[in-house]
N, C-alpha and C positions, 0 to 999 in steps of 0.2 A: 015811625021807624027812622032811625038815623043811620046813614051810611057814611063810614069814614074811609076815605081813599088815601092810602099811604104809598110812598115810593117803594119800588121793588127792592128787596134786600139783595145786596151783592157782596162778593168777596174777591180778593185778589190771591191767586195761587202763584206763589213764588218758587223758583227753582231752588234746589239744595245748594247751600253755600259751598263754594269750591276755592281751591288754592291754585293760583296761576303764577307763572314766572314773569318777571318784568319784561315788557316788550310784547306780551301777548295782546292780540287784538281780536275781538270776536263779538258775537251777539248773545245777549242774555234775554230769554223769553219769559214773559209774564202772561197770565191768563186772567181776564176780567169776566167773572162768572156770575150768572143769575142763579141765586140759590133757590128761588121759588120754582123756576122751571128747569133748574139744573142744566143750563146751557150757557154758552159763551155770549157775551154782549159785544157786538161789533159797532163800528162807527162811533165809539166813545171818544171823548177828549182825553188823551193820555199824555202826560208830561213827565219826563224823567229828570233825574238830578244825580250826577256823580262827579267827584272832583270839583273842578272849576267849570264843568260843562252842564248845561240843561237844555231841554228842548222837547219837541214832540216825538213820541215813540212811533214806530212803524206798525200799522195795523195790518195784520196778515189775514184777518177774517176769522170767523168762528171764535172771537174773543181773545185771540192770541196777539200779543203786541211784543215787538222786539226793540231792545235798547242796544245800540252799538257802543262798546267800551274798548278803549285803547290804553293799555297799562303803561305805555311809554311815557304818558303824562302823569303817572302816579309814582309815589316814592315807595321803593321796595322795603320789605321788612315790616309793613304796617297793614292793618285791615281798613279797607275803604268801603263806605256804604254806597250802594246803588239803589235809589228809591224811584218809585213811579206812582203817579196820582191819576185816578180815573174819575170822569164825571160825564153823565148823560142825563138828558131829561127823563123824568119819571123813574130814574134809578138812583139809588143811594151812592153818594160819593165814597169811594174806597181807595186805599193806598196799600202799597206793599214794597218790599225791598229785600235785599240780601247784603251780607257783609262779605265783600270780596277780598281775600288775602293775597297780597302780591309779594312774592319772594324774589331774592336776587337770582339771576340766571345761574344755574348750576354749571360749574366749570370743571375741567380736568387739567392736570399738569403731567405730562409725560416726559421722561428722561431718556435720552438716546446717547449711549456711550459706545466707544469701540469695543467689540467683543474681545480683542486681543489684550486689552488692558484691564478687563474685569477679573476680579478675584472670586473664584468659585461661581462664575456666571452671575454675580451680583452687580446689577447695573450702577449701583450707588457706592461701590467700593472699588477703587481703581488703583493700579500701580503704573508708574511712568518711569522708564529707564532715563537716567540722567542724560540730557542732551536732546531728548525727544519733545515734541509738542503734540497735544491731542486736542480734538475739537469735541466739546460737550454741547449737545443740542437739547433744547427745551421746546416742548409743544404746549401752548396754552390755548385752550378752546372750550367751546360749550360741550357739556357732558352729553354724549349721544344717547345715553340711556333714558333721558327724560322724554315725555310724550311729545312727539313731533308736532302734534296739533297745538300744543301749548307754547311752542317756541316760535312758531310763525316765521320761519326763515332765519332764526338766530342760531342755527346749527353751523359749526365750523370753527376755524381758528380765529383767535382774537388778537389783532395787532394793536399797537399803541398802549400796551399795558404799562403801568407804573411799576418800576423794579426797585427793590431794595436788596442789596447783596452784602455779604460779609465773608471774610476768610480769616482764619486764625490757626494757630498751631504751627508746626513745621519750623521754619527759620525766622518767623516774625514774632515779636514780643507782644504786640497788641493786635486787636482785630482791625482789619482794614477793608475797604471796598474793592470790588473788581468790576470791570465793565462787561455787560452783556449786550450784544448787538441784536437789534430787531430786524430779522430778515424778511418779514412780511408773512401774511396768512397764518399768524400765530406761531411761527417758528423763530426761535431765538438761539444765539450761539455765543459760546465763550471758549476762547483758545487758551489752554493751559500750557505755558512755556516753562519747562523745568529749569531753564537757565536764566530766567528773568531775575534781575538783581533785587527787585522789591520783595521777592519771596524769601530773602535771606538777610533780613534786617539785623538780627542779633548776631550774625556771623560777618558783619561788616560788608554786606553786599557781595560776599564771595561765594558764588554758586558752588554747590557740592551735593553729592548724593547724601540723602538723609534717611536711611532705611528704617530708623526707629522713631521718626518724627512725622506722622501724617498731618496733612493739611485738612481742615474741615471747611467746606464751602456751603454756605446757606444762601437761598434765593427766595424772595417773596414776590409773587405776581398779583397785581390788583388792577381792577378796572371798574369804573363807576357803574353801579347797578349790577355788578357781576360778583360772583363768589370769589373771595381772595384765597389764593393758594400759598401757604406759608410753611408747610411742613417738610419742604424738600431739604435734605442734608446729604452731602456727598463727601466721602473720605478719599483723598488722593495722596498717595505716598510716592515720593521720589526714591527710586532704588538704584543701586549700582547696576551697571549694565551687565546682564547675564553673559557668561562666557563659557567656552569649552576649551579643555586642555587635553591634548592627546599626543601619543608617540607617533613619530613618522619614520621609524627605523624598522626595517624588515626583520632584523634579528631580535627585536624586542617584541615578544608575544605575551599578551595578557599581563604586561607589566614586568616580565622576567626576561633576563638575558644571561648568556653564558660567556665567560671570559677566563683566560689562563693567567697565571702569575707572570708579570712582566709585560703583558699585552696592553696595547693602547687602542681604544675604540671610541668612535664618535657616535653620540646619541642625539637624534634630532627630535624636537617637539614642536607642536603647532598650537598657537594661542589665537582663538577666533571668537567672534561674537556669537551668542546663542539666543538672541531675541528674535521673535517671529519675523519681523520686518527686515532684520539685518543679519540673519543667521548665515554663518560662514564667512563673514567679512573679517579679514586679518586684522590683528591688533598689534601695532608697532609701538616702540618706546616703552615696553614693559620692563620690569626689573625681575630677572630670574636669579634665584638663590637656591641653596640646598642645605640640608641637614643630613648628617651621616652618623652611623653607629661606630664604625671602625675606621681608623686612620689608614688601614691597609689600602683602602680605596682612595685614590687621590684624584681631585678634579683639577686638571691642568688648564682648562679653558672653559669659560661659560659666558654666553652672551648671544646677541642677535646675529643672524646671517644676512646675506644680501636679499634673500627672499622674504617678502613681507609676512610677518606673523610667525616665521620659523626661527627657532633658537637652537643653538648647538651646545652640547656638553661633552668635552673631551675627557675620557675616563682612563686612568691608569691604575692597575693593580700592581703595587710594588712587589718585586721578587726578592726574597731574602738572600743574603750573601751566601749562606750555607743552607741549601734546600733539604733540611732534615725534618722529618715529621710533617711534611706538607700533606694536607688532605683537603677534601672539598669543604668549602665554607660558603655561607650565605650571608650577604651583607645587604642591609636595606638603606637606600638613599631616598630621601624625600625631596622632590623638586617643587619649589614654591615660586609661583609667578604672580606678580601683582602690578597693578597700575591704578593711579588715582581715579576714582569714580567707576572703576571696573571691578567685577567680582573676582576675588582672589581664588586661585585654584591650586591644589596640591596633587601631584602625581607620585605614587609610590613605585619605586624601581627596585626590584629584587635582583641582586647580582649573584649568580652562582659562580664561584671561583674554583677552578680545577688546576692541579699541577700538570705540567707537560710531561711527556714520557722521559725526556732527558732529565728533568728535575727529579722525577721519581727514581730513575736509575742512579743518579748521583747521590740522592739521599740514602738509598739502600746501601751503596758502597761505603759511604761515610759512616752509616749507622752500624753495619755488620762486618765490613771488610777490614777496617784498620782502626779499631778503637784504641789500641795501644799507641800507635803512631800519633793519633790525634791528641792523646793525653800528653805524649812526650813533647809535641809541638807547643801545646799550651804551657807546659812547664818551662820550656826554653824561652818562649815569648815572655812569660811572667817574670822569669829571672832577669831577662835582658831589660825589660821595661819597668821592673818594679824592685825586685829584691837586690839587684846589683847596684842600685842607686842609693846613696845615703838617705836616711829617713828625713832629715831636715830639707834636703833638696827635693825629695818627693813631695813634701808638704808645700814647698814654694811653687813647684811645677803645677801642683793641683790648684793652687790659688790663681796662678796665671791662666790656666785653662778655663777656670770658672769666669774670670774677667773677659776672656775672649768670647765666651758664649753669652755674655751680657748678664751674668748672674753675680750676686754678691758672694764672694768666697767666705767659707767658714773660717773663723779664727783658729789659730794654732794654740791649743790650750796650754802646751808646755812653755810657750814663750810669754815673756812679760808683756802686759798690755801697755798701751800708751799712757794710761792714767797712772799705772804703777811707776813707769819710768819718770813721768813728770813729778810725781810725789817724791821720789828719791832725789831728783835734781833740786826741787824746792827745799827739801829739808837739808840737803848738803849746803845750799847757798846761804841759808839763814841760820845755820848752826853756829852757836857761840855768841849770838847777840845777847844784849842785856835783857831784851824781851824776846824770849825764844818763841818762834812761831813754827808750828809743824802742820803738815797736811797728810791725810791718808788718801789712798787711791780714789775712794768714792767721792772726795771733794774736788777732784780734778775734772776739768771738762772732757767730755768724750770726744769732741771734735776740736780741731785746731782753730785758733782765733788769730786775726792779724795783730801783730805787736809792732809798734813803731819804736825803733831804737835810734835815738838821735846820734848823729856822727859827732865825735869829740871835736873835730875841726870846726864844724858849724857852731858848736857851743862856745868854743874859745873865741870865735869872731864876735858872737853876740855879747860875750862877757867883756871883750875889749871895747866894744862900742858903748856898752852901758856904763863902764867904769873909767873910760878914757885911758886904758893902760898903754904905756909906751911899748915898743917892740922888746926892749930889754926886760921890762917888768913882765911881759907876757911870757918870755922865754924862761924867766925864773919861776913863774907859776907852773909852766909845763914841767919843769924839772922837779918841782915839788910833788905834783900829782903823779908823776911817773913812778913814784915809789909805791903807789897803791896798786891793788889788783886791777886788771883791765875792767872787770865787771863793776868796780866801784868808781872808776874815774868819771864816766858820763853822769852817773847819779849825783856825785859830789858837785861837779861843775854846774849841773842843772839846778841844784839846790842853792848854790851861791847866786846864780842868776835870779832865782826867785826872790832871794833876800834883797838883792839890790833893786829889783823891780818894785818890791813893796816900798822900799825907802823912796825911790823915785816917784812912785805914784802918790805917796803922801805929800811930797814936796810940790808936785805939779798939779795936785787936785785931780788926778786921773785914776782910772781903775787899773789894777794890776794887768788885766787882760789887754787893755789898750797899750800899755807900755811894752808888753811882750810882743804884741803884734807889730808895733813900730820897729822894735829891735830886730825881729825876724825879717821884716821887709828890707831894712837897711843892710842886714847881713847878706840877703839874697842879691842885692845890688852890688855889693862889694865882690861877691863871688863871680858875678856876671861881668865885672870890670866896669860898671857904670860909675858916674860921678858920685862921690861920697857926700851925703847930706847929713848935717848934724841935726838929728831929730829929737834929741833929748832936751835941747834948750837949756842945758845946765852948764854951770861953770865947772872947770876941771877941779875935781875933788882931791884934796891932799891924799898922798899915798896911804897915810895911816888910816884914812876913813873909807878907802875904796872897797876893800874886800878882806875877808878873814882868810889869811894864808896859813898854811901849815907851819908849825914850828920847825926848828932845825931837826936834822935827821935823828939825833939822839932823843928828841922829845916826841917824834912821830910814833915811835913804837908804843902801842897800848896793849893791854891785855886782849886776848882774842874775843872775849865776850863783849867788848865795848864797840858799839856801832858808830860810824861817822855821823849818821843822822842825829844821834843823841847830842853831839857837840853843837850841831847847828841849832837844835831845839833849845839848848841852854843859852846860846847867844841870843836867840829871840826872846827867851824868858827875861834876860837881863835888859833888853831894849824895850820890852812891852810895858805899857802903862796900864794902870788899873782900868782906865776907861776903855781900853782896847779889848779887854777880856769879855767873855760871854757872861751874861747874867744867869741866875738860877733857872729862870723860865726858859731861856735859850738852851741851857744844858739839858733840860727835860725834853725839849723838842728835838734836840740832837739825838738823844737816846731813842726816842720813838722812831726817828728817821733811820737809825742804824738797825733797829729791830725789823723795820719794814724792808730793808735791803737784804735781810737774811744773814747778817753778820753774827758769828757765834757769840755766845754770852761772855766767854772769857776774854775775847778780843774787845767786846764793847766796854767792859770794865777798864781795860788798859787804855783804850782811846779816851774814855771819859776822864781818867786821871790826868792825861796829857792836856785835854781840852780845858780843864779848870785853870791850867797855868799858862797855856799858849795864848798869843794874841788872836784876835778874831780872824784876820786874814789868813794866818797859817792854819787855823782850824778848817777854814773853808777849803784851802788847798789840800789838806789831809783828807777831808771827806770826798773831794772830787777824785783823789787818787784811788779811793776804794772801788769806784765803779759801781754798777748795779748788779747785785748778787742774786736777785730774784729769778 
């Protein structure tokens, strides 16, 4: 018979795998069991292995062995094996183990905000009156709901957390960071200042209340091996400071007051703050205004008083000159008070207006006692002030009265307008010319324009300088032009000056304008009595070449339709050379320029016929004389 002796079979009974939080430290028990006798095996060699640690397990007897594990040396978020090996003489070698999951420490983030600033008791939705600061507290700590045995002393606030913050909206264009202070023991603080300039970047750092622009604050708290809190979001809105607006006058009850016609009363109002922490504080520097329905109620004075926050309105109800038909009236006046960054308030004041007994008696007498006398007085006054005065004088007086009141008087339709008078004067002046020009009233300017009329004396001085006339020759020239109409003398002398200026400009290589400016300057010096300077630089021209004088008296008389300017034009036509005349292209450009100036078509044709024959310089002077008709 053969007997085979084998080692006793064994097994390792491991505990159920569990999940613990980082930082947990404790014992894990294993049992080394004899499967034949079904009992624990003591005094075995037990070696454990977890993380970077290994060593002998603690034998508690009866086959129970304990392995001490500290998760502070393990990485959270992973499963870590804890293994054990058993060996004993005459017993089979056995091993066992568990997979221990280590989680980050569960945390909580609590928000603490002032109850007075909460909207509908929501701790994460706040309002801040402009000018106030509020403290927002955060508590970051271990979640107390986790098993205390698994935390092993890690319950409580967590300081030294890494913070990531951002704020956007409101008065800033982009997201920016804000600073949270670590107060210790897991408590953190942020002070929100409603007047901080950095909150109003898009408004040029100009602090102001922004009722429709809330700020959004976000904060993330994180700590190694601990759960990160990143879902916190707070809405903070800067609002206008709440206010209260009320009457402070005893005879104003529930917004109503009584007053009689012609009476003056003072109404006092009080403007105060209505925020929880500043309720009742007076508000100074506010602007008080009003809106009314009827002008019968006059506001004589409105503004602040010496008492802080109190404002006065002096009210007058105008009494009519003739108190007829006076009855009770109700007029509403809205009082509006406002100040920057403060809530605007409106008070409705209902004014009950009553006539006095004297006004009622007087009105009854006028209405029922003497209607005939009243009508007679009206007729007498009307005759005295209206019908006895000539109609045209009444119209003039009406216009004067309108001017005194700052209004534009209505025109008198029966009288000729300024345009009609100018049209008649224009047509009378240019009647009988070879090229007859007429105007209608619509073509005349509605307003007067400055017209420069040169003095005949100045023109004669300029002519004598330009042509070197002797005093005797100048006297003869004066005698010749004295036979013309006064309205034609200045025009003729000016045209002669222009002719001589053109000739002088050709000889000296100057422009006509330069010659005329020099002549005018020299004439001014002569009038002022200064030393005479020869500015023309020309030799004395023989008398026959100086100027075109009028013929003898018997030859001066011409048919009425012939214009003096036509004779001047013919003189220039004789003196002009073909090279001085406008080309066809220049003539076309002249036509376009006249059309652009708004010159009538029939006048354009007349001017074009003259331009084809006149020299270039005279055409330019002719165009300049037209002015801008656009």
